[in-house]
N, C-alpha and C positions, 0 to 999 in steps of 0.2 A: 426615128422609131417606125416600125412597120408591123402590121398585123396581117398575116396571110392565112386564109382559111382554105385548106386544100381538102376537097372531097374526092376520095379515090375509091373506085369500085373494088370490092374484095373478090379476087379470083379463086381463093382457096376454100372459103367456108360459106360465103353468102351469095354466090353467083347462081341463084335459082329463081324461078318464077315466084313473084310475091315478095322478094327481098327488096328492101329499100337501099341495099348496098350493091346490087348487081349492075353489070354493064347496061343491061336493057333499061332498068329504072333510071340510071344516070343519063342515058341518051334521051329518054322521054321527058326528063325534068330539067334539062340544062337550059339556063336562061342567060343571054348575053346582057350583062349589066353595063358594060362600057365598051364602046366600039373604039378599040385602040389601034386601028389600022395605020393611022398617021398621028404621030406625036410631034407637034411643032417644037423646034428648039427655041430656047429663050436664054438671055444672059443669066448667069448664076445669080441667085438672090442671096445676099448675105446681110447680116445685121449684127452689130455689136452694141450692147447696151448694158447699163449698170445693174447690179443686184437690186432687187425690189422694184425695178422700173418696169413700165409698160411701154410697148413700142408697136405702132401700127406699121405694117409692112405691106406695100402695094405689090400684088402678085401680077404675073404677066397677063392673066385673063381679066384684069381690072378689079378683082375682088381685093378686100383688105383682110389681112391676117393679123389679129390682135394678139401679141405675145406678152407674157408676164413672166419675168425672170424671178426666181425664188429670192426671198430675203436672205441676208447673210446669217441670221439667227434661226433659219428654218431647220427643224429636226428631221433629218433624213432617216432616222431609225424608228419612226412611228408609222407602221404599215397602214393602220386604219386612218391615221391623220393624213397620210399621203393621198389615200383614196378620197377622203372628204375634201381635201384641198383642191384636187383636180376637179371634182364634181362642182364645187362652188365656183371655180374659175370658168368651167364650161357653161354654167348657168349665166355667167356674165359675158359670154361670148369670147372668152380668152383661152389661149393655149399656153399652159405652163411650161417653162423651160428650166432646165437645171437638173441636178441630181435629186430625184424625187424620193427614192427609197433604197436603202442598203440594209440587207439582212445581217444583223450582228452575228448570227450563228448559222451560216448557210450549210446546207447538206448537199453533198456532191450527188449529181444525178446518177452516177454509177452505184453509189451506196443505196439510193432509193430503189433502183431497179435491180439491185443485186446482180450486176453484170460481171462477166469474167474479165480478168486482167488481160488475157491473151487476145490479140486482135482476131476477129472472126475469120479473116482470110488465112489464118494459121491453124485453125481448128480442123481436126480430121472428121471424116464422115460419121463416125460413131458419136462424136461430141456434138455434131450439128444435128444429127437425126437419132435421138435417144430411144425411139420406139413409141408405139401407140399408147402403152400404159402411161408413160411419163407425159406424153402430149395430152392425154385425157385428164390427168391430174392438173396440168397447167391450165387447160381450158376450164376445168371445173372451178379453179380459183378465181376466174373472171365472171362467174355466174352469180 
């Protein structure tokens, strides 16, 4: 699992003095958190352990990663329960592994965003640029 936070300056609407989304603001407020000029290679770390078990795994840097595999009777359909489970494990210094949550009634991203069926590279200019009035209506919907 990975979490990637990308902060990208907006060149269309917010690239002006005073904006916290402009190129200038981004350049002035960039901080290097990790110097990743050189990443040493290490042998692959693998672990196989039983359901409900805990396993301490030695990492290449000398630290220990404490894993906890979900029990066989764990309910992966309880969203709040999954969040609580992860929080309790984190408080004990453990990283939970296994299938944490499955939405029983998922909604497709395209349905949520009401996107078109046709790929964008096949749309014509009129479909891609519907005009200022429609763009103003769309932007007003985000205010």
